C-alpha positions in Angstrom: 57.5 -55.1 31.4 56.4 -57.4 34.2 58.7 -59.4 36.4 58.1 -62.2 38.9 60.7 -63.1 41.5 61.0 -66.6 42.8 63.3 -67.6 45.7 64.7 -71.1 45.3 66.6 -73.5 47.5 69.7 -74.9 45.8 69.2 -78.5 45.0 65.4 -78.4 45.1 64.8 -76.6 41.8 66.9 -76.5 38.6 68.7 -73.3 38.0 70.4 -72.2 34.8 73.6 -74.0 34.2 75.8 -75.0 31.3 76.1 -78.6 30.1 79.8 -79.1 30.3 79.5 -82.3 28.3 78.9 -80.5 25.0 82.4 -79.8 23.7 82.7 -77.6 20.6 82.7 -80.0 17.6 86.0 -78.6 16.4 87.5 -79.9 19.7 86.0 -83.3 19.6 88.6 -86.0 19.9 91.3 -83.4 20.9 92.9 -82.7 24.2 90.9 -79.9 25.6 92.8 -79.9 28.9 90.0 -81.2 31.1 87.2 -79.2 29.5 84.7 -79.9 32.2 86.9 -78.7 35.0 87.8 -75.5 33.0 84.2 -74.8 32.5 83.4 -75.1 36.2 86.5 -73.0 37.1 85.3 -70.2 34.9 81.8 -70.2 36.2 83.1 -70.0 39.8 85.1 -66.9 38.9 81.9 -65.1 37.7 79.9 -65.9 40.8 78.9 -62.8 42.9 81.1 -60.7 40.7 80.7 -57.6 42.9 82.1 -59.2 46.0 85.5 -60.7 46.6 85.6 -64.5 46.1 85.6 -66.4 49.3 86.3 -69.9 48.0 89.2 -71.2 49.9 91.4 -72.0 46.9 90.6 -68.5 45.4 91.6 -66.7 48.6 94.9 -68.6 48.8 95.8 -67.8 45.2 94.6 -64.2 45.4 96.7 -63.6 48.5 99.9 -65.4 47.4 100.2 -65.3 43.6 102.5 -62.6 42.1 102.3 -62.3 38.4 105.3 -59.9 38.2 107.6 -62.5 39.9 106.4 -65.1 37.4 107.2 -63.2 34.2 108.6 -66.3 32.6 105.1 -67.8 32.6 103.9 -65.2 30.0 104.7 -65.0 26.4 105.2 -61.3 26.2 107.2 -59.7 29.0 106.3 -56.2 27.8 102.6 -57.0 28.6 103.6 -57.7 32.2 105.4 -54.5 32.5 102.5 -52.5 31.0 100.0 -53.8 33.5 102.5 -53.7 36.4 103.0 -50.0 35.9 99.2 -49.4 36.3 99.2 -51.6 39.4 102.5 -50.4 41.0 101.7 -46.7 40.7 98.1 -46.9 41.8 96.6 -46.0 38.5 94.1 -48.8 38.4 90.4 -48.1 38.7 89.6 -48.9 42.3 87.2 -51.7 43.3 83.7 -50.6 43.7 84.0 -47.8 41.2 82.0 -47.8 37.9 83.7 -49.0 34.8 82.8 -48.1 31.2 84.8 -48.8 28.0 83.7 -45.4 26.7 86.1 -43.7 29.1 89.6 -43.9 27.6 91.4 -44.3 30.9 89.2 -47.3 31.7 89.6 -48.9 28.3 93.4 -48.6 28.4 93.5 -50.5 31.8 91.2 -53.1 30.5 93.4 -53.7 27.4 96.5 -54.0 29.7 94.7 -56.6 31.8 93.5 -58.4 28.7 97.1 -58.8 27.5 98.0 -60.3 30.9 95.3 -62.9 30.5 95.9 -63.4 26.7 99.7 -64.0 27.0 99.6 -66.5 29.9 101.4 -69.5 28.4 99.1 -72.1 29.7 95.7 -72.7 31.5 97.2 -72.9 35.0 98.9 -69.5 34.6 95.8 -68.0 33.1 93.6 -69.4 36.0 95.9 -68.1 38.7 96.1 -64.7 37.0 92.3 -64.6 36.8 91.8 -65.6 40.4 94.3 -62.9 41.5 92.6 -60.3 39.4 89.2 -61.4 40.6 89.9 -60.2 44.1 92.4 -57.4 43.4 91.2 -55.5 40.3 88.0 -53.5 39.7 85.1 -55.8 39.1 84.0 -54.3 35.8 87.6 -54.2 34.4 88.0 -57.9 35.4 84.7 -59.0 33.9 85.4 -57.2 30.6 89.0 -58.2 30.2 88.7 -61.8 31.3 85.6 -62.4 29.1 87.3 -61.0 26.0 90.5 -63.0 26.7 88.5 -66.3 27.0 86.9 -65.9 23.6 90.1 -65.0 21.9 92.5 -67.6 23.4 92.7 -70.7 21.3 92.7 -72.9 24.4 89.6 -71.3 25.9 87.4 -70.0 23.1 85.1 -73.1 23.3 84.3 -72.4 27.0 80.7 -71.2 27.5 80.4 -68.0 29.4 77.5 -67.4 31.8 74.7 -65.1 30.4 75.7 -61.5 31.0 72.3 -60.7 32.4 73.0 -63.2 35.2 76.6 -62.1 35.8 75.6 -58.4 36.0 71.9 -58.2 36.5 72.1 -54.5 37.5 72.3 -53.6 33.8 69.2 -55.6 32.8 66.7 -55.3 35.7 65.4 -52.2 37.3 66.1 -51.1 40.8 62.9 -52.4 42.2 63.6 -55.9 41.0 67.1 -55.8 42.4 65.8 -54.7 45.8 63.2 -57.4 45.8 65.9 -60.0 45.1 67.9 -58.7 48.1 64.6 -58.8 50.1 64.0 -62.4 49.3 67.5 -63.3 50.3 67.0 -61.6 53.6 63.8 -63.5 54.1 65.5 -66.7 53.2 68.3 -66.1 55.7 66.0 -64.0 57.7 70.0 -54.0 16.0 68.3 -50.7 14.3 66.2 -52.1 11.6 64.7 -54.6 13.8 63.8 -51.8 16.3 62.1 -49.9 13.4 60.1 -52.9 12.3 59.1 -53.5 15.9 58.0 -49.9 16.2 55.7 -50.4 13.2 54.3 -53.6 14.8 53.3 -51.6 17.8 51.8 -48.6 15.9 54.8 -46.3 16.0 56.5 -44.8 13.0 59.9 -43.8 11.8 62.8 -43.5 14.2 63.2 -39.8 15.1 66.1 -37.9 13.7 67.8 -35.5 16.1 69.9 -32.4 15.5 72.6 -31.2 18.0 71.4 -27.6 17.8 67.7 -28.5 18.6 66.6 -29.5 22.1 66.5 -33.3 22.3 62.8 -34.1 22.9 63.3 -37.8 23.9 63.8 -38.1 27.6 64.9 -41.3 29.3 64.5 -42.6 32.9 66.3 -45.9 33.1 65.2 -47.0 36.7 68.6 -48.8 37.0 71.1 -48.5 39.7 74.8 -49.5 40.0 76.0 -52.0 42.6 77.3 -49.1 44.7 73.8 -47.7 44.9 74.1 -44.8 42.4 71.1 -44.4 40.1 71.8 -44.3 36.4 71.7 -40.7 35.0 68.4 -39.6 33.7 67.6 -37.3 30.7 64.6 -35.0 30.8 62.6 -34.2 27.7 63.7 -31.4 25.5 67.2 -30.9 26.9 69.8 -28.6 25.4 73.1 -30.2 24.5 75.1 -27.0 24.2 78.2 -27.0 26.4 76.9 -24.1 28.6 73.6 -25.8 29.4 75.0 -29.3 29.5 77.8 -28.4 31.9 75.9 -26.0 34.1 77.2 -26.2 37.7 80.0 -28.7 36.6 83.7 -28.2 36.1 85.3 -27.6 32.7 89.1 -27.5 33.2 91.0 -30.2 31.4 88.0 -32.5 31.4 87.6 -33.5 27.7 84.1 -34.8 28.2 82.9 -31.3 29.1 83.6 -30.4 25.5 81.6 -33.3 24.0 79.4 -31.0 22.0 82.4 -29.4 20.2 84.0 -32.8 19.6 81.0 -34.4 18.0 80.5 -31.4 15.8 84.1 -31.5 14.6 84.1 -35.2 14.0 80.8 -35.2 12.1 82.1 -32.4 9.8 85.3 -34.4 9.1 83.4 -37.6 8.4 81.2 -35.7 5.9 84.3 -34.1 4.3 85.9 -37.5 3.8 82.8 -38.9 2.0 82.3 -35.7 -0.1 85.9 -35.4 -1.1 86.5 -39.1 -1.6 89.5 -39.4 0.7 90.6 -39.4 4.3 93.8 -38.1 5.8 96.5 -40.2 7.6 98.6 -38.9 10.4 101.5 -38.2 8.0 99.2 -36.0 5.8 98.8 -38.5 3.0 95.4 -39.2 1.5 93.5 -42.6 1.5 90.9 -43.3 -1.2 87.6 -44.1 0.6 86.1 -45.3 -2.7 88.7 -47.9 -3.3 88.1 -51.7 -3.0 88.6 -51.4 0.8 86.9 -48.0 1.0 83.9 -49.2 3.0 86.2 -50.7 5.7 88.2 -47.5 5.8 85.1 -45.4 6.4 83.8 -47.9 9.0 87.0 -47.7 10.9 87.0 -44.0 10.7 83.4 -43.7 12.0 83.9 -46.3 14.7 87.2 -44.6 15.9 88.9 -47.9 16.3 92.7 -48.6 16.2 92.5 -49.1 12.4 91.2 -45.6 11.8 93.4 -43.8 9.3 94.0 -40.9 11.7 92.4 -41.4 15.1 93.5 -38.1 16.6 91.8 -36.2 13.7 88.6 -38.2 13.2 88.4 -39.1 16.8 86.2 -41.4 18.9 82.8 -40.0 17.7 80.7 -42.5 19.7 82.6 -41.9 22.9 81.5 -38.2 23.1 78.1 -38.7 21.3 77.1 -41.3 23.9 78.3 -39.2 26.8 76.4 -36.2 25.5 73.2 -37.9 24.6 73.2 -40.0 27.8 73.3 -36.8 29.8 76.1 -38.1 31.9 77.7 -36.1 34.7 81.2 -35.0 34.1 83.7 -37.3 35.8 85.6 -35.8 38.7 88.6 -38.0 37.7 89.0 -41.5 36.1 88.2 -43.1 39.5 84.9 -41.4 39.9 82.8 -41.7 36.7 79.1 -41.7 36.4 78.3 -43.4 33.0 74.8 -43.3 31.5 72.9 -46.2 30.0 74.4 -45.3 26.6 77.9 -45.8 27.9 77.5 -49.5 28.5 77.0 -51.9 25.6 74.7 -54.0 27.9 72.3 -51.1 28.6 72.5 -49.0 25.4 69.5 -50.6 23.7 67.2 -49.5 26.5 67.5 -45.9 25.6 65.4 -44.8 22.6 68.1 -42.3 21.6 70.5 -45.1 20.9 68.5 -45.9 17.8 68.4 -42.2 16.8 72.2 -42.1 17.1 72.6 -45.2 14.9 70.2 -43.8 12.4 72.5 -40.8 12.1 75.5 -43.1 11.7 73.8 -45.3 9.1 72.9 -42.2 7.1 76.6 -41.6 6.6 76.9 -45.0 4.9 73.9 -44.2 2.7 75.6 -41.0 1.8 78.6 -43.0 0.9 76.7 -45.6 -1.1 74.9 -43.0 -3.1 78.2 -42.0 -4.6 79.0 -45.6 -5.7 78.2 -46.8 -9.2 74.8 -48.4 -9.6 74.5 -52.2 -9.8 73.9 -53.5 -13.3 71.4 -56.3 -14.2 74.3 -58.7 -14.6 75.5 -57.9 -11.0 72.1 -58.9 -9.6 70.7 -61.6 -11.8 71.0 -65.3 -11.0 71.0 -66.8 -14.4 69.0 -70.0 -14.8 67.1 -69.5 -11.5 63.4 -68.5 -11.3 61.5 -68.1 -8.0 57.9 -69.1 -8.9 56.2 -68.7 -5.5 56.6 -68.2 -1.8 54.2 -69.5 0.8 54.2 -68.6 4.5 52.3 -70.0 7.5 50.5 -67.6 9.7 53.0 -66.1 12.2 51.5 -66.1 15.7 53.4 -64.3 18.5 52.8 -64.4 22.2 54.4 -63.5 25.5 56.2 -66.2 27.4 58.0 -66.2 30.8 61.8 -66.4 30.7 63.6 -67.2 33.9 67.0 -65.9 34.8 69.2 -66.4 37.9 69.4 -63.1 39.8 71.6 -64.4 42.7 74.6 -62.2 41.7 72.6 -59.1 42.6 72.4 -60.0 46.3 75.2 -59.7 48.9 76.2 -62.7 50.9 78.5 -63.5 53.8 81.7 -65.4 53.1 80.0 -68.6 54.5 77.0 -68.1 52.3 79.3 -67.5 49.3 81.0 -70.9 49.7 77.8 -72.8 50.6 76.0 -71.3 47.6 72.6 -72.4 48.8 70.5 -69.4 48.1 69.0 -68.9 44.6 66.6 -66.2 43.4 65.2 -66.1 39.9 63.4 -63.5 37.9 60.6 -64.4 35.5 60.5 -61.9 32.7 57.9 -61.7 29.9 59.5 -62.0 26.5 58.0 -62.1 23.0 58.0 -65.6 21.5 56.3 -67.2 18.5 54.7 -70.5 17.5 56.6 -72.7 15.1 56.0 -71.8 11.4 57.2 -72.8 8.0 57.7 -71.2 4.7 58.1 -72.7 1.2 60.0 -71.3 -1.7 59.2 -72.8 -5.1 62.2 -72.5 -7.5 62.8 -73.6 -11.1 66.4 -74.1 -12.0 68.0 -75.3 -15.2 71.1 -76.6 -13.4 72.4 -77.9 -10.1 74.0 -75.0 -8.3 74.6 -73.9 -4.7 72.7 -70.8 -3.7 72.1 -68.7 -0.6 68.5 -67.7 0.2 67.9 -64.7 2.5 64.5 -64.2 4.0 63.5 -60.9 5.6 60.3 -60.6 7.7 58.6 -57.4 8.6 55.3 -55.5 8.8 53.4 -54.8 5.5 51.8 -51.6 6.8 53.1 -48.4 8.5 51.7 -46.8 11.6 48.8 -45.3 9.6 47.8 -48.6 8.1 49.2 -47.7 4.7 51.0 -50.4 2.6 54.8 -50.1 2.7 56.4 -50.3 -0.7 59.4 -52.6 -0.3 61.3 -50.9 -3.0 61.2 -47.7 -1.1 61.7 -49.3 2.3 64.7 -51.6 1.4 67.0 -49.9 3.9 65.0 -51.2 6.9 65.3 -54.8 5.7 
């Protein structure tokens, strides 16, 4: 993929920004508590996220605000105590260290900080708490927790967040592009089915299936680096994932990630057992019917390993260890010094081809589940009185177009440069686009009735030029 970097003077060229005049329709006519100012305040908090904020008002708040001495300003005192214990006893991930939600210790801290934001009883308290955290908490923990809190609080969910690829460009642009952005600054101052269909469009075939016992043939070299300069872990072709090979030269001890191979094997067996037997266990030993009305949700929670899993300690966090193992990550020395792979960040997962192989494996569990359900009857599927007579499509023409993104957060600035905010650098990235097209569906109906029409687009031929029978290929649409 080709990139073009362009250095811009602030004020001379337009840079990506949000139109703060477009309030969510649901809030029109209501008191949004000075929406425009909130929007600007939030965007200032995300500026140069990997450096402390040097705005004068931020520095004053960050140095003087004490959330623990203002417990009455939060709706849940226990949330204050939970985060304070992390802060007081030095258990927080230090600034400058790498954060990933796929490490349990990191996620627990992020949840504790999220509660601090979420239970602030008004905007002023939330803002002061966020400014304090912006300069005193790990950058990744802050970014994750504050973003999640903003979209869940009823008084802030309408606020538009900056694009994640501009907040944290390290996860979206390779090391060469990031270095060039810094160079220009120095000059200036001196979802799985879609991936399968796209593979067909480019002459590739089925997504590969992998087996834990067989060397993983798909290597990956991400060419990405973290803000602290560490390169993302790489995975050679045909690597062994057994614990002996995977951990060669690294410590075992109490490090649970060193036993990722054993964990995924245990969790996969228990997931299959739940589907085959028709029930899952709870912590108390009781059985839950996975083929009940809510069965698909029970199975989904079990596979995802989320808090609604019927028995998390038994069915575990499958993806946590699968992503660590497949990403070929180094074992963490402790929770402060982790070295996550591309698979251990949601922002970078889709770059690794093995991500789609992993999700193919997960989806096959749901197919295994569905195969044990009763077949649909004709009455379940028919839309009585409706007849689709014909469908017409325009020719779909695709092409590559340049997309511009602000890369300024990737460069380091002085406190004066931070406040003046004059330097801008953009990256021009080629992205697939298409010309406008229309389609027509001709329908006969013997009554007036509301209906939903779903349209699925995909290639007609496989990688060998053979026609794809839609009846046999339904799972990829």
